[in-house]
N, C-alpha and C positions, 0 to 999 in steps of 0.2 A: 781052690788051688789053681784053677785055670786062669784066674785074673792075675795071679802072681807070675805065671809063665808068660802071659801076654806082656806085662810090664817089663820083664827081663829081656824079651825079644826086641822091644822097641828102643832100648837104651843104645846110645851112640857114644863111643869112646872119644874123649877130647883129644885133639891133635897135639902131638908133642913136637915142638919146633926145635930144630938144632940151632946152635949159635950162628951158623952161617946163614940160615934162613931168616932168623930174626934180624941180622945185620943187613941183608939184602932188602928185606921188607922196609926197614927203617930208611934206607937209602932211597928206595922207590917212593916212599911217602914224602920224603924231603924234596925229591925232584918234582913231584906233583904239586907240592905246596909252593915251591919257587916258581913253577910255571904259572900256577894260578895267580900268584901275587904279581908276576910280570904282566899277565893279561889285564889284571885290574888296573895297574898303573898305566898300561898302554891305552886302555879305553878311556881313562880319566884324562890323559894328556890329549888324546884325539878330540874328546868332547870340548875341552878348554880351547883348543886351537880352532875348532869349528865355530864355537861361540864368539871367538874374537876377544879383543881387549876391552870392548865396551861392556862386557858383562859386569865389571866392577862399578861402572858409572850409571847403572840403571837406577831409576827412582824406587824408593822403598815405599 
């Protein structure tokens, strides 16, 4: 009987999100995704600029 009481005591209730919280979380996730995509594009462009135009003419 004691084991059953132990398991009941350690249960955690799942959070219940309101519509507003779900909407804000989705907006925040989209903002993070767009920022990450922008940084990836920025790093790619900077890399290409630093390598210069000769990167296409290199021998294979």
